[in-house]
Each structure stands twice: as C-alpha cells, then as structure tokens.
C-alpha angles and dihedrals in degrees: 000000000000091000090049092052092047090050091052092048092051091050094054095041090054117095111298118262097206095127092048089048090056096051096088096040117107113242130216115196121214132199133213121252119199100201128058114257126228111246101218106123095252107100089204096140113109094235090073093064095057100052122086118255132222109237135155097078115180134201121263090172136066099355110022116225098007124124116268124248090234133046123241131192125184130187130188129203128176129209140180096294109004148040118238123209122191121186127187106199105190119204127182090209106040091170089069096053107123110230100177122167121228142161113284114278092020112126102215132176095277133112107278137190122193139177124202119200127197094193094173090048086223089139090226110074132039135173116228128209120186137175131183130216090268093054098256113152128221128177139171147134127278111208125187112194137104120358093267094050102053119111144056122306109200095180092091111094124195132187109238140130133245142164133195129195132180115224136181089266100046127285140308130221122195123185134186112197115186115222090235088068088062134057121221143151127273095243117134093230120036141184120199134196113250140186133170125201132189127192123202106183099187089063095030089235124156110189126193140191107227101016112228106201119227090245090062102036092079092063100052122322095194092051089062095056122120122250133256111208136177097063112142138166098007113178112181120206120244104262118224121170125173117184116185118184136198122201139187121198134187124184135188125191143144115295106241090206093052109032114210094029128099127238125190135200137182137200142174125211142182132198142153140227121199133190122189124185110219097200123307097311111039135060132192117203125187135177132188120196093347119200126209099184095137093058116119117244118258113256123251117258136176108233114186095160130099091250134085121250116251122208129194121262116253103167112112098222093054098045104039115087094352099116090107089067094060110124108160121196095202134267125305127205111219114177095329099317127101119229131172125242118208143174095233118047106172095202089073085075109082095006092121106022134013119276111259097188142329138196129201132186122186133167150123133242129223089255093061099261111145114196142177139180127187131181129179139171130200135189145133122279092011090297112132112235106151127044128200129185137173133178125189135180131178125185120203116223116198118324102321114006128094141182123193150158142214139200126191128183136187133188121180147117114312090232115182091002091071143265127336126032132307120224126188135181126192125183136173150159129222135189138195109187119183129196139157091060091309093305094114136037145180113210134171148128142231116207139167136192133204127188131179141156125231094224094048092241090144133025116260113256130202125185142159149202135208126187133174133172138183115210138180106215108181135059138043088289117052129169144177139201129183150135138228132201123192123174121223091248095054107117122156094161100116086080104002138051124243129151104187134037129159093073144138108189135179119192140174139170142185126205126193133191107204119230093357092292093305126122118299116192107300092353128090087203133359134186137178134204131191128180136170129192130190122192139185131182114261097221103045105013093240116169107252095186147271114261119193120183129188127186135178122186136171150142118252126221086259090059093251116144114221128188127182122184136179117193124188130196129194093356093175097023129282144180134238113225097191108039095090092052097241103337128099122322119262126220107238124217121248109262135193122192122189123186134180125191124185127182132199125243106311091211094067126094089239128053132195122189115183120185135186128193131188127190125194123190134195091230089067093255121124141188136197136178138184132191144175125205118193137187128182127182101208104196123310099308109036129066124179125192136166148143141224122198136174127191130182134177125187130193098354112156106230141159116276106173146324109252136196116221122187124202108216098172145342092300103004121102137172133195130207115264085226129041096253143127119270091251089061096050134075131201090263090058096064130096122204116238112236097194143013096047094133091053091047093049090052093047092051097041092101096037122100119236120253120258091243121071128195116225088340093303121126117254134201122206109196140159116254118210133189142184100264130207118187137172129192132187122187126183122178132178130186128181128185122194116186110195093176135346088272103036123063142157123210131187128189126182133175129188112191132178132173137169135184141186133190121206138165095037121207140176121244096226095167137008093274102014126094124186117200117241105179091169093066101139100207128085125207104193119142143177123193131187133176141172120197126182134177129182119185129184110195125188120180096196092178131003108291094004120100144176118209127193110186136182122181134175130191125190121174130169122182121188108189125173112193092145133114115281095249093055097070131022101199130054126223087224090069095062111117119254092247091055093047091053091052097038092092090062089061089066119089104254124241108219130188127191117191134179115186131179120192119183122189119212116198 
C-alpha cells in the first residue's frame, strides 16, 4: 500500500498533463458581441449565424453512443458582462414537445435543455443552467470528487435570464448568464469546460455534447467535458446583493395550562442576507436573524435503533455555496439502508436555539486552492449561547488530484453532561490522488476529535480515524478495496454526524456494466454491483459482522427500470456494540434482505413503481414490506405524486430497555419503577417483585453486580429483550400547481401510523446468551400516529425576490405503555388499524401561518 501511495504521489507531482488531457476534448469556439442581446427565444440577431455551433450530440439514454432521433445545434456568444447561449432543438413532431410548467428547480417530465460550465477549468466543479420548453428554470452545481460527493446539487440558486419558444421546427432556448454567477481566473485568455444536455421524455432520450460514457463518468464527469475557447478580456462586475426580509407569523396550539383549549400567538420579524463578490473568485455571505419559515416539515419516522435520525438540510444559507465544506466520512449501513457520515452536518446549527447570525466566505485562488470558512452563533432571544465554526481548504494537484484539510469547533453549554461549557475541536486531512490517466485513484483521510468541559464534569476524550481506499474508476469493470480504523473515543458529533465508532473495517466492491452499456437480451442496459464489508471492534477485536450486498439494475426494452438487491448481515456471526445503549455487546442474528423494484414505462406521463422486500433472520424472526410510489403529470400545470408503504416485523428479538434490579434478600428482588441506571434511582423508586424471583436469580447468577448500590444492597443493571412485533403504515401525497413560471403552489401531506409490542421477555446475561424472564412486570407496547401538512404559495416577482405564503399543520399522538401489567388492562398495540390511522386527528393541531417577503437588491 505504501508503494502504491508513493507511486500516486509521484504521478501527481510530475509536470501537469492538462494540455494533453485537452487534446481529445471537442472544442466549441465563441465570439464576442458588443451589444446586449434580447432574451426572447428567437435567435433572430445576425450575430447568431456567424458563430460556430455544437452538433454531433449522442445518446446517453437509452442507447449509449447511438445517434439521436432529433437534431440539436447550440451556439455561444459572450459580451461585456454576460455569456449568451442559443440552442435550436429541432423536432420532427413539434406538436408532441412537452412544455410543462413546474416550480423552479423541479425537474419535471418536460423537454429540457441544459448547459454546464466549468469556468475554472478545474475539471471537478461546474455550474449548470437549464430551461424547459415552458420556460421553467433550473440551476445547480455538478461536483466530481470522492465517491460521496458525486452528483448534482440543486440547492444553489443563481440570478440569470432565459426564454423558450416552440416553433414549427422544434423549440428554441436562449440563456443569458451573468459573469458574476460564475467564478473564473483573471487570465486574459481563457478556456472553460463545457457540456450540453437535452432531454426528450416522450422517447426517454438523454442527449449529450460531448457524450461522457457510463464507463468514464465514475472517474470524473466534469473532467470529460468539452472545451469553450475564444474567451478574452473578461472583466466581471463586483457582485453585491442585499436581501432584507420581513415576516409575519401566527401560531395556534393547545394551551398546556388548559388542555383541550386553543391558544394563539403572533409575531413579526425582520432580517437580512447579504452576498458580496470579492473579485471573480471569492464570495462573502452573511445573515442576521435568518428565518427559515418556508421550510417543509421533516417527515415522521419510527426509529427503534440506538442512533439519532438525520434529516436533509433545507435552509438556503446552509446549502447554497457550501460544497467546499463537504468532508464525508464514508457510507454507513443502518438496518439495510445506506446513509452518509460527515464532519460537517449543518443541521447541528440551530437545532437547539434560533440562529442569531452567520458568516460564510468561499473562494478559489489562481493556484487551484479552494477554501471556505463559516461561523455561526445561536441562542434564545437574540443572545448568543452556542458558537460553531468550520474551515476547509482543498488544493488541486495536476488535472484531477487534490489534497485538503478541515477544522471544526464548537463551544456551548455542557447540557446533560453537567455544568460548565463543552468545547470540541475536530481536524482532518483528506486526499484524492489520481494516476493512470485518471483511471485509478488512492483516496483517504486522517481525522481526530477532542472534547472537554470547562467545569470538568466529564473526562476529556480524544479519538481518531484513518481511512484509505484504492479504486479503479474507468471501464466496464471497476473495483475498490480499502480499510477504516475508528477509535472508541472518536466523536465529531458536536458539528458532524456519525453513528458508529470503535471500528476496524475492511471493504471492497466490484461493479460491472454488461456488454459495454449496450443492449443485453431484454434490457437496453444492465449493470451489476457487489460489495462485502467485514468489521471488528477496535478495543477488543470483537467480530462486528460480515455484510455482503448484491445489486442488479437495468432498463428493459419497454423502458421499465428494474432493480433487484440482496443484502446480508452478520453472515458469519457478529456483535452490535451500541444496541444496549452502553451495556454489553449483543450477538446479532444472521439476516438476509431481498428487494425488487419495478417501474412502469418511463416515457409515459404517469409512473408507478411498486417494490417488495423480504427479510429472513436466523432467530426465527422475519420482516416484510411493500410500497408503491406514483407520479402523474396532469396536463401542463399540475403534477401529483405520492407513496404508500407498509412494513411488518414478527418475532424479532430486539432490545426493550435497560433495567435495574436490586437483591434485597435470598429470594427477594425489586425493580426500578423507571427504566434507569442504579445511580439514577433511590430506595423510594423501587418496586418489589411479587413473582418470578427464582427465574430472575437464575438469569443473573452469572452477571456481575453494578458499581452502584442502593441502601447498601447489590444492584444489577442489565439489558432486557423481547420478541417484538411492529407494524408501520406511511402515506404521502404531494401536489404541485404551476400557474406561471414564477408563481406556484405546493402541498405536502403525510399520514403515518406505527405500533409495536414486546413479548417473551428475557435478560441478556452474556453477549450471546438470553435467559427467559416471563415474570418481567413492565410492558413496552406503543402506538404512534401523526399527520403533517404543508401548503406553500411561492411568487418570484423578480429574479432573486420572492413572496411566500405558508400554512403548516402538525398533529402527533403517541400512546406508550411502559408501565407494570397491573396498571393498565388494555394495550395500545391492540387498537384497530383504522383507529390508528385516525388517532392523529384526535390530537389538538399545531398550526402555523407565515407570510414572508424577501427582496433582493443588486
């Protein structure tokens, strides 16, 4: 591995091969235009006829590399302060062009044209501007980097102009992109990276110039773009945007002092966002008293794991222009789903108290150093109480390689850990080193965390992580192998998100594109993916399980997407270190999960995607789930989508609680009236057991007593398990009505119900040993219901300026029964399904009405 890393370093430290890398890239030459052009979708100015056009588009979907069914020609001009893009999108059947309206940034089933520009020519980041045949705009950032950073980020919003017009030969798209929406060097002559894309939904075609084959996209999509040449003497204007807002809010909710009655409150607020361009390659953003009232509510979920639930960021300040802060820690498998871990999780900021203010600086130097710094403070009543900071830098080496570093810091109340303040510092370095013409890479990171409290209420902790991977990125066969080490004390969660530490993990995968991306039997394209991971605990070397995963996916000749997956857990045994919430590890059963997902014809205006999943376990428990996702484009202005899912598990042996038992005599036992540690209980918080004492004594005969006694009597603190049955129903509905390209109405609703029951209780007396305790007096049945609704009217009355009218409602009803058996006769688990679905409507609703006006001054 050392030799491999040294070879990679030598390859990237050698003279750059940028010019060689450009030799096989198609080039489009632009020309300067002195006068401003009218953006009307006509392209009738004479300057358009004298500039070369990009032609020769090829299919990416459905048949890679083949000629398209329709012709496309694109021209580019540049002026004093903007770039102009003109596209003639010919269509032999113009009456079938789909010109469907939608909310801005929503990729609907319409004909689309988009241009992606790598204005730095860093071969890693591009800004995308798209318009559909109805004139709807969409923009975002394409980032090619590590495996967790690839993809399109549509959270970035630019201010630009476009027009679209259907003709008797097809349709025309015209775009004006101000230079201050791009970042580029100060060189007198410049060459930019460039790609065009066209979507024709009725034929399911995705056309590209230049075409980047699937076998090369994994390496670095942006690096394979074409080139835009002929740019000379660009002088961007200094960008200054100030966006004050005013907001009115009214709330109604149940009065806690008079249950069953409604209380209301109202408030008005003001704040300001500012964005200042510091030359052509740096931006300073600031916000004071930001408001995020138009943000959609987080959906309801049933989380029965030991880990917190993470939700996506939706607040504009923390998602726009923050790609530089990405520092992924790899992917984590949590009960069959894959979720990313990262050092900077923006939703930590403002999770406890409102954001008072925040400042963000991002940019890039001429030498290829990208940098970012962000600071924020939160607190009640505009009084700063918590501080957050992050700094990130990434240096480009050669055409495709990078090295970088990050530092995050937190300062705030210690909270549940005790008095004083808690301070944490996390730092790390990462590298992405390419060689073999970009076909191979070695990537990895080295990070460390340190936490302490000012009052000494908890011992300082310092931990670290190291990860490295070797990956083949190009070709029909790609593969990866790597390892990860995390110490038990590693904890970046004051500003990051991480579920599992204490780990030594080896992983590898192989991916194959059958027949070079060309048709295979009944499939237009077919690919396969296989990965296997093996983990141990860092401190004791315990086997944490082998996890194989197999996936096949393709598109049939009937344009139906099909995906089949098989996911294995603990194939040769394995323990869970976290399930018992800090007590002994538990040996997990071997599990196999199979899922099939099939979609309807992707060319139709409506889509149905059913899925079925089945889970078998070696402990005789089993799970299954089924779901249906639907989407219907109703005419040119209305889109409906939704989903219905049902999940059930029966007889799975899972953790219920950690209990304190006290031995008062030879055959006399007591249990805490609450599920708590001995240190949190007193003698008046114990209940004498009336039966089952012999079984309990036998179950605890091999268990060590806890370090804390109660009234001098020995205590035992042990995990209790039960045979668990659960059921979940989730129904969501979303409707989007686009009245114009600037005025839209969106509704989202979710009805969620879940129930659970534990039976056949037992004590985990050793890692893989359960002892039955049928006399356990507590019951852990539950039933939960919720209804969430959001309605948002959005009017962008001028570019960058918006009016929001928002209504949201939240109803949640939780019926938990952790009490002793003789305290309640009925169980919430036994409520009929129809009642559980309507239970949420028995709760007093919490309503919010918000009107917000944001006006951008430029």
